Backbone as CSV, one residue per row, in Angstrom:
resi,resn,N_x,N_y,N_z,CA_x,CA_y,CA_z,C_x,C_y,C_z
1,MET,25.262,21.832,20.687,26.269,21.223,21.564,27.422,20.676,20.658
2,SER,28.621,20.947,21.120,29.763,20.526,20.293,29.961,18.966,20.424
3,PRO,30.717,18.275,19.397,30.901,16.859,19.502,31.689,16.500,20.687
4,ALA,32.662,17.326,21.123,33.490,16.993,22.253,32.685,17.035,23.529
5,LYS,31.781,18.019,23.710,30.965,18.136,24.861,29.927,16.956,24.967
6,SER,29.387,16.634,23.706,28.458,15.510,23.676,29.087,14.229,24.082
7,ALA,30.394,14.050,23.678,31.111,12.836,23.949,31.370,12.718,25.431
8,GLY,31.691,13.848,26.168,31.901,13.829,27.595,30.630,13.529,28.353
9,THR,29.505,14.084,27.829,28.199,13.829,28.444,27.829,12.334,28.331
10,SER,28.083,11.851,27.147,27.763,10.370,26.863,28.559,9.494,27.731
11,TYR,29.865,9.881,27.874,30.745,9.043,28.740,30.275,8.951,30.190
12,ARG,29.896,10.100,30.650,29.412,10.168,32.059,28.065,9.414,32.276
13,GLY,27.194,9.485,31.186,25.968,8.779,31.214,26.149,7.316,31.240
14,VAL,27.085,6.778,30.458,27.386,5.350,30.492,27.878,4.913,31.769
15,VAL,28.673,5.649,32.468,29.164,5.382,33.812,28.008,5.298,34.782
16,ALA,27.050,6.342,34.700,25.972,6.373,35.623,25.003,5.187,35.374
17,CYS,24.752,4.913,34.064,23.888,3.711,33.727,24.487,2.437,34.301
18,ALA,25.771,2.224,34.088,26.451,1.059,34.617,26.286,1.026,36.116
19,ALA,26.528,2.112,36.775,26.466,2.143,38.270,25.043,1.821,38.743
20,LEU,24.098,2.389,38.095,22.707,2.132,38.499,22.347,0.605,38.270
21,ALA,22.770,0.115,37.168,22.562,-1.364,36.806,23.185,-2.264,37.891
22,VAL,24.370,-1.877,38.423,24.993,-2.653,39.351,24.335,-2.619,40.721
23,VAL,23.852,-1.383,41.017,23.004,-1.196,42.306,21.753,-1.945,42.198
24,ALA,21.086,-1.901,41.026,19.803,-2.593,40.869,20.049,-4.084,41.085
25,LEU,21.142,-4.632,40.463,21.410,-6.014,40.610,21.676,-6.408,42.050
26,ILE,22.469,-5.668,42.774,22.778,-5.909,44.173,21.473,-5.849,44.983
27,ILE,20.681,-4.825,44.804,19.478,-4.748,45.547,18.520,-5.919,45.191
28,GLY,18.452,-6.311,43.920,17.582,-7.439,43.563,18.064,-8.798,44.247
29,ILE,19.378,-8.948,44.267,19.906,-10.204,44.898,19.582,-10.128,46.326
30,THR,19.751,-9.000,46.957,19.427,-8.880,48.427,17.963,-9.164,48.665
31,ALA,17.114,-8.575,47.825,15.642,-8.837,47.952,15.275,-10.318,47.875
32,VAL,15.888,-11.060,46.980,15.674,-12.423,46.848,16.017,-13.225,48.029
33,ILE,17.278,-12.858,48.510,17.850,-13.560,49.672,16.979,-13.314,50.976
34,ALA,16.658,-11.968,51.096,15.872,-11.567,52.293,14.375,-11.822,52.096
35,ASP,14.027,-12.226,50.909,12.532,-12.325,50.589,11.752,-11.094,50.950
36,ASP,12.342,-9.919,50.559,11.738,-8.661,50.931,11.194,-7.976,49.726
37,GLY,9.809,-7.853,49.607,9.212,-7.307,48.492,9.557,-5.818,48.272
38,ALA,9.750,-5.155,49.336,10.100,-3.698,49.248,11.413,-3.479,48.551
39,LEU,12.437,-4.340,48.932,13.738,-4.246,48.235,13.552,-4.522,46.699
40,GLY,12.705,-5.561,46.442,12.446,-5.882,45.061,11.918,-4.678,44.254
41,LEU,11.000,-3.945,44.911,10.440,-2.731,44.300,11.540,-1.688,44.030
42,VAL,12.400,-1.533,45.068,13.498,-0.578,44.963,14.432,-0.971,43.784
43,ALA,14.709,-2.300,43.671,15.558,-2.813,42.601,14.900,-2.417,41.193
44,ALA,13.532,-2.608,41.183,12.872,-2.339,39.886,12.990,-0.894,39.524
45,VAL,12.805,-0.048,40.615,12.871,1.466,40.305,14.296,1.783,39.772
46,VAL,15.288,1.290,40.514,16.693,1.550,40.083,16.912,1.026,38.676
47,GLY,16.379,-0.105,38.321,16.535,-0.679,36.930,15.881,0.227,35.940
48,VAL,14.683,0.759,36.272,14.059,1.716,35.332,14.899,2.939,35.157
49,ALA,15.497,3.415,36.316,16.382,4.603,36.278,17.558,4.371,35.304
50,ALA,18.155,3.149,35.459,19.269,2.792,34.625,18.871,2.718,33.196
51,ALA,17.631,2.248,32.905,17.198,2.209,31.509,16.941,3.628,30.949
52,GLY,16.421,4.522,31.849,16.223,5.869,31.382,17.568,6.581,31.074
53,VAL,18.549,6.354,31.928,19.837,6.979,31.700,20.464,6.362,30.358
54,GLY,20.213,5.083,30.137,20.720,4.490,28.904,20.010,5.144,27.670
55,ALA,18.762,5.379,27.715,18.068,6.046,26.604,18.609,7.396,26.427
56,LEU,18.819,8.126,27.502,19.374,9.467,27.395,20.845,9.443,26.839
57,VAL,21.585,8.418,27.125,22.890,8.307,26.546,22.798,8.135,25.031
58,ASP,21.857,7.279,24.648,21.672,6.999,23.241,21.306,8.224,22.446
59,VAL,20.450,9.100,23.086,20.080,10.328,22.432,21.270,11.241,22.220
60,HIS,22.070,11.359,23.311,23.281,12.198,23.162,24.222,11.678,22.193
61,ARG,24.376,10.319,22.080,25.275,9.704,21.080,24.771,10.043,19.655
62,SER,23.479,9.917,19.424,22.963,10.263,18.124,23.184,11.751,17.746
63,ARG,22.967,12.562,18.741,23.215,14.048,18.459,24.715,14.239,18.167
64,ALA,25.605,13.583,18.942,26.973,13.766,18.703,27.379,13.292,17.348
65,GLU,26.828,12.164,16.884,27.207,11.754,15.519,26.655,12.771,14.483
66,GLU,25.446,13.248,14.722,24.967,14.256,13.779,25.804,15.527,13.690
67,SER,26.266,15.898,14.916,27.186,17.104,15.012,28.496,16.791,14.296
68,LEU,28.969,15.577,14.387,30.254,15.158,13.789,30.098,15.189,12.266
69,TRP,28.970,14.648,11.709,28.765,14.685,10.280,28.681,16.045,9.759
70,GLU,27.870,17.004,10.545,27.783,18.398,10.138,29.183,19.049,10.088
71,ALA,29.976,18.763,11.139,31.323,19.408,11.161,32.182,18.907,9.975
72,ARG,32.070,17.656,9.610,32.843,17.177,8.469,32.339,17.739,7.189
73,ALA,31.078,17.862,7.081,30.504,18.550,5.870,30.933,20.014,5.690
74,GLN,30.955,20.712,6.810,31.481,22.082,6.871,32.937,22.117,6.511
75,ALA,33.737,21.233,6.968,35.143,21.126,6.685,35.382,20.909,5.242
76,ARG,34.541,19.987,4.656,34.651,19.819,3.187,34.318,21.034,2.383
77,GLN,33.255,21.734,2.812,32.900,22.918,2.071,34.020,23.983,2.258
78,LEU,34.554,24.118,3.430,35.718,25.054,3.586,36.900,24.770,2.748
79,ARG,37.128,23.402,2.654,38.275,22.936,1.798,38.081,23.296,0.387
80,ARG,36.792,23.090,-0.152,36.552,23.432,-1.482,36.655,24.993,-1.715
81,ALA,36.185,25.730,-0.729,36.234,27.195,-0.892,37.730,27.608,-0.917
82,LEU,38.505,27.018,-0.028,39.992,27.379,0.005,40.609,26.998,-1.350
83,ASP,40.335,25.792,-1.890,40.854,25.378,-3.182,40.461,26.302,-4.262
84,ALA,39.242,26.811,-4.226,38.755,27.764,-5.256,39.597,29.063,-5.180
85,VAL,39.719,29.533,-3.919,40.510,30.729,-3.701,41.985,30.610,-4.211
86,GLU,42.529,29.389,-3.889,43.926,29.164,-4.313,43.978,29.144,-5.874
87,ALA,43.018,28.482,-6.450,43.080,28.402,-7.957,42.872,29.750,-8.563
88,GLU,42.033,30.649,-7.931,41.844,31.950,-8.489,43.139,32.797,-8.276
89,ARG,43.796,32.594,-7.169,45.070,33.296,-6.985,46.145,32.830,-8.006
90,ALA,46.207,31.546,-8.217,47.206,31.058,-9.220,46.796,31.589,-10.586
91,GLU,45.548,31.646,-10.995,45.152,32.182,-12.253,45.544,33.640,-12.387
92,ASP,45.283,34.410,-11.299,45.590,35.871,-11.352,47.133,36.082,-11.500
93,GLN,47.918,35.137,-10.754,49.357,35.292,-10.897,49.879,35.034,-12.283
94,ALA,49.223,33.953,-12.925,49.601,33.597,-14.236,49.308,34.727,-15.239
95,VAL,48.154,35.376,-15.023,47.838,36.516,-15.950,48.773,37.627,-15.721
96,ALA,49.125,37.956,-14.379,50.062,38.989,-14.103,51.434,38.732,-14.701
97,ASP,51.856,37.410,-14.684,53.169,37.139,-15.250,53.121,37.255,-16.746
98,ALA,52.016,36.852,-17.338,51.930,36.922,-18.812,51.870,38.359,-19.300
99,ARG,51.292,39.190,-18.483,51.075,40.619,-18.869,52.381,41.502,-18.650
100,GLY,53.425,40.781,-18.340,54.691,41.485,-18.208,54.800,42.383,-17.110
101,GLY,54.716,41.916,-15.904,54.911,42.697,-14.676,56.280,43.388,-14.771
102,SER,57.242,42.804,-15.369,58.523,43.364,-15.560,58.751,43.382,-17.031
103,GLU,59.761,44.073,-17.587,59.875,44.233,-19.001,60.866,43.215,-19.536
104,ARG,61.079,42.114,-18.892,61.902,41.098,-19.366,61.132,40.193,-20.370
105,ARG,61.722,39.585,-21.332,61.027,38.818,-22.288,60.654,37.500,-21.635
106,LEU,59.491,36.920,-22.064,58.953,35.722,-21.365,59.750,34.494,-21.693
107,ASP,60.557,34.533,-22.750,61.325,33.392,-23.174,62.686,33.412,-22.699
108,ASP,63.092,34.306,-21.820,64.477,34.426,-21.352,64.830,33.145,-20.567
109,GLU,63.968,32.511,-19.846,64.279,31.382,-19.008,63.731,30.143,-19.551
110,LEU,63.304,30.063,-20.760,62.722,28.838,-21.375,63.897,27.895,-21.737
111,PRO,63.804,26.611,-21.563,64.911,25.689,-21.975,64.936,25.715,-23.500
112,PRO,66.175,25.583,-24.031,66.385,25.552,-25.435,65.455,24.473,-26.174
113,GLY,64.927,24.812,-27.346,64.079,23.934,-28.016,62.627,23.883,-27.586
114,THR,62.243,24.666,-26.564,60.843,24.713,-26.131,59.858,25.135,-27.219
115,ASP,58.872,24.341,-27.462,57.881,24.672,-28.541,56.823,25.585,-27.962
116,THR,56.746,26.798,-28.391,55.835,27.784,-27.893,54.762,28.138,-28.937
117,ASP,54.735,27.380,-30.095,53.799,27.750,-31.072,52.327,27.732,-30.757
118,GLU,52.054,26.853,-29.794,50.605,26.694,-29.427,50.290,27.542,-28.184
119,TRP,51.185,28.294,-27.695,50.861,29.202,-26.556,49.962,30.339,-27.020
120,GLU,49.110,30.735,-26.116,48.163,31.931,-26.327,48.941,33.120,-26.238
121,ILE,49.936,33.192,-25.400,50.782,34.368,-25.145,52.050,34.242,-25.981
122,ASP,52.408,35.250,-26.750,53.644,35.271,-27.453,54.779,35.468,-26.384
123,PRO,55.714,34.513,-26.310,56.733,34.533,-25.303,57.739,35.634,-25.521
124,VAL,57.828,36.276,-26.728,58.826,37.282,-26.993,58.282,38.615,-26.527
125,SER,57.080,38.952,-26.834,56.525,40.233,-26.462,55.675,40.241,-25.224
126,GLY,55.056,39.111,-24.919,54.136,39.073,-23.825,52.711,39.469,-24.199
127,LEU,52.515,39.593,-25.444,51.155,39.940,-25.979,50.397,38.662,-26.438
128,LEU,49.099,38.785,-26.536,48.326,37.677,-27.001,48.621,37.536,-28.482
129,ARG,48.551,36.298,-28.897,48.835,36.033,-30.292,47.808,36.595,-31.273
130,GLU,48.253,36.930,-32.448,47.374,37.509,-33.482,46.273,36.687,-33.831
131,ARG,46.426,35.326,-33.900,45.429,34.442,-34.354,44.133,34.355,-33.463
132,TYR,44.317,34.841,-32.228,43.145,34.883,-31.352,42.364,36.144,-31.438
133,LEU,42.867,37.202,-32.173,42.156,38.436,-32.200,40.862,38.318,-32.851
134,PRO,40.650,37.714,-34.015,39.309,37.615,-34.646,38.297,36.942,-33.735
135,VAL,38.707,35.838,-33.088,37.802,35.091,-32.302,37.294,35.952,-31.044
136,VAL,38.337,36.539,-30.386,37.966,37.271,-29.193,37.144,38.484,-29.551
137,LEU,37.489,39.203,-30.631,36.796,40.405,-30.952,35.343,40.139,-31.446
138,GLN,35.142,39.012,-32.107,33.793,38.668,-32.478,32.950,38.393,-31.235
139,GLN,33.454,37.701,-30.317,32.761,37.422,-28.994,32.515,38.720,-28.290
140,VAL,33.422,39.599,-28.274,33.285,40.820,-27.538,32.178,41.655,-28.184
141,VAL,32.238,41.841,-29.511,31.269,42.623,-30.193,29.859,41.969,-30.088
142,ALA,29.734,40.681,-30.157,28.404,40.027,-29.859,27.882,40.284,-28.547
143,SER,28.748,40.176,-27.548,28.316,40.525,-26.193,27.965,42.019,-26.082
144,ALA,28.716,42.927,-26.628,28.384,44.318,-26.574,27.085,44.590,-27.193
145,ARG,26.709,43.866,-28.311,25.502,44.085,-29.030,24.308,43.646,-28.144
146,ARG,24.448,42.648,-27.382,23.352,42.166,-26.487,23.215,43.099,-25.332
147,LYS,24.335,43.597,-24.819,24.294,44.470,-23.579,24.158,45.945,-23.984
148,VAL,24.210,46.281,-25.284,24.167,47.651,-25.712,25.337,48.464,-25.085
149,GLN,26.493,47.981,-25.261,27.718,48.624,-24.762,28.735,48.905,-25.854
150,PRO,29.522,49.957,-25.689,30.524,50.150,-26.763,31.705,49.370,-26.630
151,VAL,32.513,49.147,-27.714,33.751,48.514,-27.709,34.712,49.309,-28.532
152,ALA,35.976,49.477,-28.105,36.956,50.204,-28.842,38.150,49.290,-29.251
153,VAL,38.631,49.551,-30.438,39.892,48.887,-30.842,40.981,49.955,-31.135
154,VAL,42.172,49.752,-30.562,43.206,50.732,-30.638,44.459,50.036,-31.300
155,PHE,44.916,50.628,-32.348,46.160,50.161,-32.883,47.247,51.082,-32.446
156,TRP,48.409,50.439,-31.927,49.635,51.232,-31.579,50.686,50.712,-32.496
157,GLU,51.319,51.609,-33.192,52.455,51.122,-34.098,53.748,51.945,-33.669
158,LEU,54.793,51.238,-33.457,56.046,51.795,-33.079,56.646,52.551,-34.220
159,ASP,57.060,53.764,-33.968,57.450,54.702,-34.970,58.901,54.427,-35.385
160,GLY,59.169,54.526,-36.762,60.531,54.506,-37.224,61.212,53.151,-37.123
161,LEU,60.548,52.097,-36.988,61.160,50.797,-36.876,60.967,49.786,-38.002
162,GLU,60.380,50.294,-39.091,60.039,49.465,-40.204,61.266,48.697,-40.766
163,ASP,62.406,49.487,-40.791,63.633,48.855,-41.404,64.602,48.469,-40.278
164,ALA,64.282,48.472,-39.068,65.233,48.107,-37.949,65.442,46.665,-37.927
165,GLU,66.553,46.226,-37.301,66.790,44.839,-37.136,65.776,44.106,-36.368
166,ARG,65.559,42.802,-36.584,64.486,42.043,-35.924,64.555,42.101,-34.410
167,GLU,65.799,41.950,-33.859,65.956,42.017,-32.498,65.603,43.320,-31.912
168,ALA,65.898,44.446,-32.535,65.539,45.766,-32.139,64.006,45.907,-32.110
169,ARG,63.306,45.344,-33.095,61.857,45.456,-33.188,61.180,44.666,-32.056
170,GLN,61.783,43.497,-31.757,61.241,42.664,-30.736,61.428,43.350,-29.289
171,GLN,62.565,43.982,-29.101,62.808,44.620,-27.801,61.856,45.766,-27.671
172,ALA,61.660,46.542,-28.763,60.703,47.718,-28.699,59.317,47.227,-28.463
173,LEU,58.880,46.080,-29.094,57.493,45.649,-28.937,57.285,45.105,-27.548
174,THR,58.356,44.494,-26.940,58.234,44.050,-25.520,58.118,45.269,-24.585
175,ALA,58.775,46.338,-24.852,58.632,47.590,-24.035,57.238,48.104,-24.179
176,LEU,56.654,48.137,-25.374,55.237,48.575,-25.576,54.269,47.646,-24.885
177,SER,54.558,46.364,-24.947,53.667,45.401,-24.344,53.619,45.692,-22.840
178,ALA,54.726,45.841,-22.198,54.734,46.033,-20.745,54.024,47.304,-20.363
179,VAL,54.151,48.324,-21.199,53.424,49.617,-20.886,51.882,49.455,-21.092
180,ALA,51.598,48.730,-22.156,50.171,48.545,-22.492,49.486,47.823,-21.340
181,TRP,50.007,46.667,-20.905,49.390,45.780,-19.928,49.270,46.601,-18.625
182,ARG,50.282,47.376,-18.290,50.119,48.176,-17.046,49.102,49.279,-17.099
183,THR,48.833,49.700,-18.258,47.915,50.889,-18.470,46.491,50.430,-18.605
184,LEU,46.265,49.294,-19.335,44.864,48.894,-19.549,44.330,48.150,-18.339
185,ARG,43.006,47.994,-18.327,42.270,47.305,-17.288,42.431,45.839,-17.497
186,GLU,42.122,45.066,-16.469,42.238,43.620,-16.588,41.192,42.985,-17.467
187,SER,40.070,43.700,-17.752,39.096,43.244,-18.637,39.485,43.461,-20.063
188,ASP,40.406,44.273,-20.347,40.914,44.536,-21.734,41.925,43.501,-22.168
189,ALA,42.227,43.521,-23.467,43.210,42.528,-24.091,44.155,43.264,-25.015
190,VAL,45.327,42.827,-25.126,46.284,43.340,-26.064,46.877,42.270,-26.925
191,PHE,46.887,42.391,-28.264,47.313,41.361,-29.190,48.507,41.907,-29.958
192,ARG,49.431,41.013,-30.347,50.542,41.226,-31.172,50.036,41.168,-32.648
193,LEU,50.470,42.162,-33.460,50.126,42.122,-34.870,51.434,42.504,-35.597
194,GLY,52.110,41.390,-36.111,53.344,41.686,-36.770,54.452,41.981,-35.757
195,ASP,55.449,42.683,-36.247,56.719,42.965,-35.369,56.647,44.306,-34.594
196,ILE,55.757,45.213,-35.017,55.845,46.597,-34.486,54.468,47.172,-34.100
197,VAL,53.426,46.286,-34.090,52.008,46.777,-33.913,51.436,45.947,-32.743
198,ALA,50.750,46.671,-31.837,49.951,46.048,-30.775,48.484,46.549,-30.976
199,VAL,47.538,45.692,-30.761,46.090,45.949,-30.899,45.440,45.778,-29.590
200,GLY,44.784,46.789,-29.062,44.076,46.750,-27.794,42.539,46.587,-28.100
201,VAL,41.934,45.690,-27.364,40.456,45.522,-27.413,39.863,46.026,-26.039
202,LEU,39.223,47.115,-25.997,38.738,47.720,-24.772,37.255,47.558,-24.579
203,LEU,36.884,46.846,-23.610,35.512,46.636,-23.324,34.741,47.763,-22.713
204,ASP,33.480,48.025,-23.038,32.622,49.026,-22.518,33.383,50.380,-22.557
205,THR,34.007,50.685,-23.756,34.734,51.927,-23.949,34.359,52.566,-25.260
206,ALA,33.861,53.797,-25.104,33.505,54.632,-26.307,34.721,55.513,-26.737
207,GLU,34.513,56.301,-27.718,35.603,57.061,-28.328,36.335,57.962,-27.287
208,PRO,35.626,58.751,-26.409,36.454,59.518,-25.482,37.365,58.673,-24.600
209,GLY,36.827,57.537,-24.113,37.654,56.727,-23.180,38.804,56.010,-23.980
210,ALA,38.622,55.684,-25.253,39.657,55.160,-26.023,40.752,56.111,-26.335
211,LEU,40.381,57.325,-26.533,41.401,58.455,-26.782,42.250,58.545,-25.435
212,ILE,41.606,58.512,-24.311,42.396,58.636,-23.019,43.350,57.471,-22.915
213,VAL,42.907,56.233,-23.212,43.796,55.103,-23.040,44.928,55.212,-24.046
214,ALA,44.561,55.522,-25.329,45.658,55.645,-26.311,46.771,56.684,-25.854
215,GLU,46.337,57.757,-25.323,47.283,58.753,-24.931,48.085,58.343,-23.645
216,ARG,47.377,57.579,-22.699,48.081,57.128,-21.534,49.201,56.169,-21.897
217,VAL,48.918,55.269,-22.891,49.968,54.371,-23.304,51.175,55.101,-23.920
218,ARG,50.889,56.097,-24.751,51.948,56.904,-25.352,52.775,57.623,-24.287
219,GLU,52.040,58.211,-23.308,52.703,58.971,-22.241,53.566,58.017,-21.390
220,ALA,53.015,56.839,-21.033,53.750,55.855,-20.257,55.008,55.388,-20.992
221,LEU,54.864,55.226,-22.332,56.093,54.851,-23.027,57.136,55.911,-23.025
222,ARG,56.673,57.164,-23.183,57.640,58.255,-23.103,58.353,58.325,-21.704
223,ALA,57.591,57.990,-20.713,58.149,58.084,-19.260,58.925,56.816,-18.990
224,SER,58.944,55.839,-19.819,59.727,54.599,-19.469,61.199,54.760,-19.793
225,ALA,62.008,53.775,-19.511,63.487,53.832,-19.641,63.828,54.056,-21.194
226,VAL,62.924,53.651,-22.055,63.259,53.779,-23.531,62.453,54.892,-24.092
227,GLY,61.918,55.774,-23.289,61.031,56.868,-23.811,61.791,57.861,-24.734
228,ASP,63.100,57.962,-24.587,63.825,58.869,-25.393,64.116,58.356,-26.808
229,THR,63.842,57.021,-26.997,64.156,56.469,-28.375,62.863,55.924,-28.971
230,LEU,61.830,55.684,-28.288,60.584,55.042,-28.831,59.377,55.953,-28.667
231,THR,58.569,56.017,-29.690,57.249,56.646,-29.676,56.353,55.783,-30.492
232,VAL,55.049,55.960,-30.346,54.041,55.230,-31.111,53.032,56.121,-31.620
233,SER,52.440,55.651,-32.867,51.221,56.342,-33.416,50.100,55.408,-33.097
234,ALA,48.899,55.973,-33.031,47.743,55.165,-32.686,46.533,55.503,-33.585
235,GLY,45.789,54.444,-33.821,44.531,54.610,-34.532,43.372,53.937,-33.843
236,ILE,42.198,54.578,-33.774,41.075,54.167,-32.948,39.788,54.073,-33.802
237,ALA,39.056,52.929,-33.538,37.683,52.768,-34.103,36.921,52.134,-32.971
238,CYS,35.561,52.473,-32.972,34.651,52.088,-31.872,33.390,51.469,-32.481
239,TYR,32.912,50.468,-31.806,31.555,49.883,-31.953,30.583,50.648,-31.079
240,PRO,29.436,51.037,-31.496,28.872,50.985,-32.884,29.085,52.242,-33.611
241,THR,29.874,53.180,-33.146,30.032,54.442,-33.832,30.602,54.433,-35.203
242,HIS,31.702,53.527,-35.350,32.427,53.501,-36.658,32.196,52.217,-37.402
243,ALA,31.717,51.158,-36.734,31.514,49.818,-37.400,30.581,49.048,-36.580
244,LEU,29.867,48.111,-37.214,28.872,47.212,-36.530,29.324,45.775,-36.456
245,ASP,30.505,45.401,-36.998,30.964,44.054,-36.834,32.450,44.087,-36.693
246,ALA,32.983,42.942,-36.195,34.388,42.849,-35.814,35.389,43.140,-36.906
247,ALA,35.178,42.545,-38.026,36.120,42.680,-39.207,36.189,44.250,-39.616
248,GLU,35.025,44.859,-39.749,34.989,46.264,-40.128,35.585,47.135,-39.051
249,LEU,35.407,46.718,-37.789,36.026,47.497,-36.747,37.578,47.473,-36.834
250,VAL,38.128,46.378,-37.036,39.568,46.236,-37.200,40.046,47.022,-38.452
251,SER,39.312,46.933,-39.512,39.707,47.631,-40.797,39.643,49.075,-40.587
252,ARG,38.701,49.660,-39.890,38.580,51.166,-39.706,39.696,51.615,-38.748
253,ALA,40.055,50.783,-37.690,41.074,51.095,-36.840,42.412,51.131,-37.518
254,GLY,42.547,50.244,-38.395,43.842,50.241,-39.246,43.923,51.412,-40.110
255,ARG,42.771,51.841,-40.738,42.852,53.040,-41.550,43.074,54.314,-40.730
256,ALA,42.543,54.327,-39.509,42.799,55.405,-38.631,44.237,55.533,-38.253
257,LEU,44.924,54.350,-38.104,46.391,54.353,-37.833,47.146,54.899,-38.988
258,GLU,46.746,54.562,-40.203,47.374,55.124,-41.443,47.186,56.601,-41.442
259,LEU,45.958,57.048,-41.060,45.740,58.544,-41.032,46.616,59.198,-39.991
260,ALA,46.788,58.560,-38.832,47.617,59.060,-37.792,49.043,59.229,-38.208
261,ARG,49.629,58.306,-38.857,50.979,58.350,-39.337,51.077,59.331,-40.497
262,ARG,50.060,59.542,-41.205,50.221,60.465,-42.325,50.089,61.880,-41.762
263,GLU,49.142,62.182,-40.847,49.047,63.522,-40.275,50.173,63.884,-39.338
264,GLY,50.791,62.793,-38.636,51.820,63.037,-37.749,53.146,62.942,-38.408
265,HIS,53.168,62.919,-39.681,54.465,62.765,-40.461,55.261,61.492,-39.986
266,GLN,54.459,60.431,-39.898,54.938,59.089,-39.558,55.530,59.021,-38.100
267,ARG,55.040,59.892,-37.143,55.585,59.827,-35.835,54.643,60.396,-34.786
268,ASP,54.254,59.594,-33.733,53.710,60.073,-32.495,52.448,60.886,-32.704
269,HIS,51.411,60.254,-33.203,50.131,60.907,-33.445,49.025,59.895,-33.151
270,VAL,47.836,60.480,-32.845,46.644,59.601,-32.616,45.557,60.160,-33.567
271,ALA,44.812,59.165,-34.190,43.754,59.554,-35.077,42.568,58.638,-34.816
272,VAL,41.339,59.172,-34.980,40.060,58.411,-34.772,39.501,58.110,-36.113
273,ALA,38.906,56.916,-36.285,38.319,56.532,-37.544,37.261,57.576,-37.992
274,GLU,37.156,57.676,-39.296,36.183,58.615,-39.858,34.789,58.021,-39.659
275,GLN,33.776,58.847,-39.626,32.363,58.372,-39.435,31.966,57.776,-40.738
276,PRO,31.235,56.593,-40.708,30.814,55.960,-41.910,29.781,56.847,-42.644
277,ALA,29.862,56.805,-43.982,28.922,57.631,-44.854,27.458,57.130,-44.613
């Protein structure tokens, strides 16, 4: 029974109880005046009825209070659920913004003098900062070891920008960042390494999947607005195929990148790390 219905029933019960009590009183007074035992008995019966109605009203009141408390508890639970959903939406939006949904730089609208050194996201490129790569990769490899899953590390280096102006390198890295975030899964991460290199950490990804991802990023960059001027070379290493710890995984991916640039004549090539001896 709803609290509103219980309240209506209780109100009607109170009225009935009061009416019966008045009737019992009138009959009782009449019985005394008339010295009529029968009327006295009737007054007693009506009084008992009034008491019964009162007890019933009290039961309904108790049930209404219980229903009210349950409704309030459910409302609090719903409020917490809504707050959790809202917080999750805000977090998803923050991640989407950080991952460069558009190709504008994240520091375009920052007030002058804003200190961004402690930010996890590099405001210029939109990539995770290099200092977080060792920590994240160690955690990822440790988790992969427990779950018996592969992990891939992919280096992308922008071709031909070693001697370019700093502003040109930053713009090119921002374009690569936007392409990489759109191409990779939400479970993956991309870090900035220097001015012209991005490092992808791909969860539950073996060598064939890493090759597909590396090629997709290169193809997406070619198809972008700057595709006629920018290309990337890529190097790949995977756990546990090429290395068994985070540091060696990064080292082998870096050597694979050097191999890609050497075999591709310093331009637009992908190489996989050599098998350990």
